[in-house]
N, C-alpha and C positions, 0 to 999 in steps of 0.2 A: 807326250804322257796328254799334255791338253786339261782342260776345266773339267776335274769331275766331283760328284760324291754321289761320298754312299750310307746309306743307313745301314750301319754296322749290327742295331740291335735295334727294339721297337722304339728306344728313347732319346739314343743314344747317335749322334753323327759324325762321320768325319768328312772334313773338307780340304781338298786338295784341291791347285790351281798349278797351271801349266805359266801363267803368271798374268800381268795384269795391272791396270794402272791403282795408286794410287794417289789421294790429296793429304796434307799435314799438313796443320795451322799450330803457332808453337809462340803462343805469347810472349813480353816481353823477360817474360822471369824465368820464364823455361823449368817450371816445375811441372809444365801438367800439360798435356797437349789433344787436340780433335782431329780425327781425322777417317778417308772412307778409299773404300777399296772395290774395286768394278773387275772383276773376274773377264779374261779378254774371252773368251773361249764360250762358257755358260751364262754373262752379264749375270750373275749376279754379286749382292751388296753386302758389301760386309763396313758395319760402323768402327771407327778406334778410337777408341776415349784411353791415353796413358798418363798415370800420377806418378811420376819420379821418387827412388828406394834410394835413400841417404843410403850413399858408398863410402866403404872406408877411405880416410883420407890419402892413404899411399895409392889410392888408382883415382881417385878422384881427381880433374883437373878445376884448376877458379874458373877457367875459360868456356865452360861448356863442354871441352873435347870431346872428355867421356862420362855416362851418366846411364844408370839402369832404369828400366821405369817399370811400373806392372800396369800391363796392355788388360785392357777389356774388349773383347772384340764377341761383336753382336752382329747375325745372324738371322737379319731381318725376315726373309720368310720363312725361316723352320724356325722362329720368335725362340732365340738361345743365346746365350752367352760363353763366353771362356771368356778365364783369366790366365796371362800366362807373363813372363816373363822378357824384355826386353835390354838388348844393351843399343846405345844412340853414340854413334861417332863421329864425325866431323864436321863438331862446332852447329855454323846457321844451315851445309849444305850437310847436312846430316843422312848416317845411316844408318840403319835399324839390322837388327843380328837378332837372331835367337834358332831355339834346333830346326820349328818351324816354320818363321817367319827371316823372307828377308824381305828389307826395302832396296833399293839402290836410286838418290836422288837424280833430276836429268835437267830439274829450271826451280830454279827458287827464285823468290819475289820479296818486294821487302818493299815501304814507304806506298809511293801513292797506288801503286804496282800489285803489290799485298793488301790494301784498303779493297782497290775493288777487287778481286779475289776473291774475299773472305764475307762482300756483298752478298756474292754471287752465289758461291760455294759453301760460306759457314754462315747463313744468316742467323743465328742461333748463334753465335757466339759477337754479332755485329747487332743483335736488338739486344744484352748484354751489356752495353755499355752503350747503350740508347746513341747507334751510327754515328761515337763521340769518331774521324777520323784522324786526330792528335792520337789518340788511342789504340788506336786498327795499325795507324803506320809501324805503330812500336814491335808489330806482330811480321815474321815469317813464314810465307807458304813455301812449302816443299811437295811438286808433283814429279814422281818418276816408276821406274820399273815397279815392283811388288812381284814377288814369290811363298804362296801358301802351299805348304804339304803335310798330310798329316794331323791335322787340326781338329783336334777331338772336342765336340762340344756333348757335353752331358745330357 
């Protein structure tokens, strides 16, 4: 399939990717996350910001094993964004899944390794806490493979 972007109308854009790499940063409280995706074939870059959506107690896991997030996907080159709901499973070494997006982790960083990754890949998060390593050590950073198919940017 490969990476491809097709304009469906003069205003809308459909984004699909045969794969790419993503990095996700989860603060300790786990009710939001920030990340980015780089398409392997086209090198298109997308920003990712997730905010937790409360779920029914019967499916919620107190250890963060199942959560739902409203994910805002930002297409920087097209200056467009779209929201979708993703399911997060797997605790710290998480998977994300929706009809249009799948993320499979390959690496989890915590403690000092998380601090280094956040300073490098998520400088705005580091700046928000004045580069306080004790706060950043409580974050987890996941790297992995992501696929996006048929994501409609209005």
